[in-house]
Structures are given as C-alpha cells and as structure tokens.
C-alpha positions, 0 to 999 in steps of 0.5 A: 915795185908791185905796190907802186903799180897799184896806185898808178892803175887807180890813177889811170882809172881816175883819169879816164873817169875824169875824161868821161866826166869832161866829155859829158860836160862837152855833150851838154854844151853841144846840146845847149847850142842845139848841136844834138848830133854832136852831143850823141856822138860825144856820149857814144865816144865816151862809151866806146872809150870806156869799153876799149880801156876796160874802165868800169863806169859808175852807175851815175855816169852811165845814167847821165850818158844814157839820159843825155843821149836820150834828150838829144835823140828826142830833140832830133825827133828820134823818140823810140831810141830816146825812150829806149835810152831813158828806160835803160838809164832808169833801170841802171839807176834803180839797179835793175839787173835786166837793164844792167845786163842790156848795158853790158851787152850793148856797150860791153861795159862793167858798171859798179854801184855808187852810194851817190844819191841818184834820185835827182837824175831819176827825177830828170829821167821821169820828166824826159819820159813824160815829155817823150810820151807827150810828144808821141800823143800818149797823155796817160803815160806822160802824166804817169811819168810827170807824177813820178818826177813830181814825187821824186822831186818832193822826196828830195825836196827840190822845189824847182824840179817839183814845180817843173814836173807839176806844171807840165 
C-alpha cells in the first residue's frame, strides 16, 4: 500500500508542475494581448499555488515566472520592480545562494536544480535588463547587459537572439 502512495504523490507533483507551466503560457498570452496586469496576476497566482501546495519548483520555472513578471511590470512602467525580478531570475538561474534565499523568503518556495540548459532564458533576461536600463536613461548599464546577451547568444549559437542583442 505504501508503494502505491509514492507514485501517486509524484504524479500529483507532476500535475501541479503541468498546471504552473500552463499558467505561464496563459501569462505569456495575456502579455501578447497587452494585458500585463493579468499576466503579473497569473504569475503571482502560480507562485502562491506552489507555496500552498508545497511544490518545489525547478529553477527554470522560477526564472521564467520572474522574467515574465519583470517584462509585464516594465511594460506597465514599473522599472524598479521589473529590475528586481530580472536580477532575482538571473541569480536563481546562475544558482546564486543570495537570490535563492530571497526567493525562498519572499515566496516561501523550495527550488530544485535542473540539468536543463538555461542559457537561453539568461540571454533573454540580459536583453530585458538592457532594455530596462535603456528606458531609465542608463546607457552604460544597458550596453553592458546587451553585451552579456550577445555573448550568451553566441555561446549557444542562437543567431536570432545574437542579432537582436547586437541591434539594440
């Protein structure tokens, strides 16, 4: 009987992760439609759900949620909160302990490491950080992040991303 319970709990955790993935897609759709407040609300709802159900999140999910919130917050003009989300996402993906502790404290969520190649998400974060600093009239910092995005895109051989970073 105990052997039957273990796979079921894994299945429930997988279902919760599938739910969070679906909600992240929903947030992206809201953002594409210009509904940035709804996109942020969906991301926050995902984080709250993970907290309430004690589901540990993969670093990639956490990075994606924080990045999506940052993009929508910057679209609403909330640059400071957007930058905070980008920096947290970068720290989580780079496995910086200070950022992981802050995520755990802020959202009460356990994170676990994945072996996924998260460099593409990091390149997007660097691109968004560059755009945020650009909008805040901080050209030196913007250029620094655009260079990071370009180097990351080169490293993963993503021509489209490298071209976008180079053009900005």
